[in-house]
C-alpha positions as CSV (number, residue, x, y, z in Angstrom):
1,X,108.9,18.4,64.5
2,X,110.3,20.2,62.1
3,X,114.3,20.6,61.1
4,X,114.4,24.1,62.7
5,X,112.3,23.3,66.1
6,X,114.5,20.1,66.1
7,X,117.6,22.0,65.6
8,X,116.3,24.9,68.5
9,X,115.7,22.1,71.1
10,X,118.8,20.3,70.5
11,X,120.7,23.8,71.4
12,X,118.5,23.9,74.4
13,X,119.9,20.5,75.6
14,X,123.3,21.0,74.7
15,X,123.0,24.6,76.8
16,X,121.2,22.5,79.4
17,X,123.5,19.6,79.5
18,X,126.4,22.7,80.2
19,X,124.4,24.3,82.9
20,X,124.1,20.8,84.8
21,X,128.0,20.6,84.6
22,X,128.8,24.2,85.5
23,X,125.8,23.1,88.8
24,X,127.9,20.1,89.8
25,X,130.9,22.0,89.8
26,X,129.3,24.1,92.1
27,X,128.0,21.8,94.6
28,X,129.9,21.2,97.5
29,X,129.8,17.1,97.3
30,X,132.8,15.5,98.6
31,X,132.7,11.9,97.5
32,X,134.7,9.0,99.1
33,X,136.5,8.8,96.2
34,X,138.9,10.8,94.0
35,X,137.1,12.2,90.9
36,X,133.7,10.7,91.4
37,X,130.6,13.2,90.1
38,X,127.3,12.2,90.1
39,X,127.2,13.3,86.1
40,X,124.3,15.3,86.1
41,X,124.5,16.3,82.3
42,X,124.6,12.6,81.3
43,X,121.0,13.0,82.1
44,X,120.6,14.7,79.0
45,X,122.7,12.6,76.8
46,X,120.9,9.6,78.3
47,X,117.6,11.4,77.4
48,X,119.1,12.7,73.8
49,X,119.5,8.6,73.0
50,X,115.9,7.8,73.4
51,X,115.0,10.7,71.8
52,X,117.2,11.2,68.7
53,X,119.6,10.1,66.1
54,X,123.3,8.6,66.4
55,X,124.2,11.8,64.9
56,X,122.3,14.3,66.5
57,X,123.2,12.8,70.0
58,X,126.6,12.3,69.2
59,X,126.8,16.0,68.6
60,X,124.8,16.8,71.5
61,X,127.6,15.5,73.5
62,X,130.9,16.6,71.3
63,X,129.6,20.3,71.6
64,X,128.3,20.1,75.5
65,X,132.0,18.6,76.5
66,X,133.8,21.1,74.1
67,X,131.6,24.0,75.2
68,X,132.0,22.8,79.2
69,X,135.8,22.8,78.7
70,X,135.8,26.1,77.5
71,X,133.7,27.4,80.2
72,X,135.6,25.3,83.3
73,X,138.3,23.1,82.2
74,X,141.6,22.7,80.8
75,X,142.8,20.3,77.9
76,X,143.2,17.3,80.3
77,X,139.6,17.4,81.8
78,X,138.5,17.8,78.1
79,X,140.5,14.7,77.2
80,X,139.0,11.9,80.5
81,X,135.0,14.2,79.7
82,X,134.9,13.4,75.6
83,X,137.0,9.8,76.3
84,X,134.1,9.2,79.1
85,X,131.1,10.4,77.1
86,X,131.6,9.0,74.2
87,X,132.8,5.6,75.3
88,X,129.8,5.7,77.6
89,X,127.7,6.5,74.7
90,X,128.4,4.2,72.4
91,X,127.7,1.0,74.7
92,X,124.6,2.6,75.9
93,X,123.7,3.8,72.2
94,X,124.6,-0.2,71.3
95,X,122.4,-1.8,74.4
96,X,119.5,0.1,73.9
97,X,119.4,-1.0,70.0
98,X,120.1,-4.3,70.8
99,X,117.4,-4.4,73.7
100,X,115.4,-1.6,74.5
101,X,112.3,-3.9,75.3
102,X,114.4,-5.7,77.9
103,X,116.7,-3.3,79.7
104,X,115.0,-0.4,81.7
105,X,116.4,3.2,81.4
106,X,118.2,2.8,84.9
107,X,120.1,-0.3,83.8
108,X,121.4,1.5,80.6
109,X,122.0,4.3,82.7
110,X,124.6,2.3,84.6
111,X,126.2,0.4,82.1
112,X,126.7,3.9,80.7
113,X,128.2,5.0,84.3
114,X,130.4,2.3,84.5
115,X,131.6,3.0,80.6
116,X,132.1,6.4,81.5
117,X,134.9,5.4,83.9
118,X,136.6,2.7,81.9
119,X,136.7,5.6,79.0
120,X,138.4,7.9,81.6
121,X,140.9,5.3,82.8
122,X,141.7,4.0,79.1
123,X,142.4,7.9,78.5
124,X,144.5,8.1,82.3
125,X,146.3,5.1,81.3
126,X,147.6,6.4,78.3
127,X,148.3,9.6,79.8
128,X,150.7,8.4,82.5
129,X,151.7,5.1,80.6
130,X,151.2,2.7,83.5
131,X,148.0,0.3,83.4
132,X,148.3,-0.2,87.1
133,X,145.6,2.7,87.4
134,X,142.9,0.0,86.4
135,X,143.0,-1.2,89.9
136,X,141.1,1.8,90.8
137,X,138.6,0.1,88.3
138,X,136.1,-1.2,91.2
139,X,135.5,1.8,93.2
140,X,135.0,3.8,89.9
141,X,132.4,0.8,88.7
142,X,130.5,1.5,92.4
143,X,130.7,4.9,91.2
144,X,129.2,4.2,88.0
145,X,126.6,2.2,89.6
146,X,125.2,4.5,92.0
147,X,125.2,7.4,90.1
148,X,123.9,5.5,87.1
149,X,120.9,4.2,89.5
150,X,120.7,8.1,90.0
151,X,120.7,9.5,86.6
152,X,118.5,6.6,85.5
153,X,115.7,7.8,87.5
154,X,116.0,11.2,86.6
155,X,115.8,9.9,82.7
156,X,113.0,8.0,83.5
157,X,110.8,10.6,84.6
158,X,112.1,13.1,82.0
159,X,111.2,11.0,79.8
160,X,107.7,10.2,80.7
161,X,106.6,14.0,80.9
162,X,108.2,14.8,77.2
163,X,106.3,11.7,75.7
164,X,103.2,13.9,76.8
165,X,104.3,16.7,74.2
166,X,102.7,16.1,71.3
167,X,106.5,16.6,69.2
168,X,107.3,13.1,71.5
169,X,104.4,11.3,71.7
């Protein structure tokens, strides 16, 4: 893939992640756990971790978070989103770097989902100045596992299709 092709593909991925975030906000899902979401944009994030470098993936995550916050967010949603995205990215990247062959895409995604919630709870703890917010962690971990399974399954199939393309084979 040439440098220009890679830049165009990365731009498309940022756009797709933004569209998935916007679609997710429009879905009438009513989880029993406040703040729980499917994390559709994380399909793109995890796919990028497998396809691109650390810097490129981090750039995609940051661009997507900033642009999505401009479109339909607030400063506080940006803080929660960026914290969750960056924390989960670092953990997933390290996990894949250490044991790519031993951990499935779904396993990496589940870990990412849990750590996304931990990153957001850390921001909440700083904002409200109360560590008791972590009592909410078991419920959020459950959501992270369930949504991580969904995202991981989507990424597994997406990667299998992308590997058929000449740029990723």
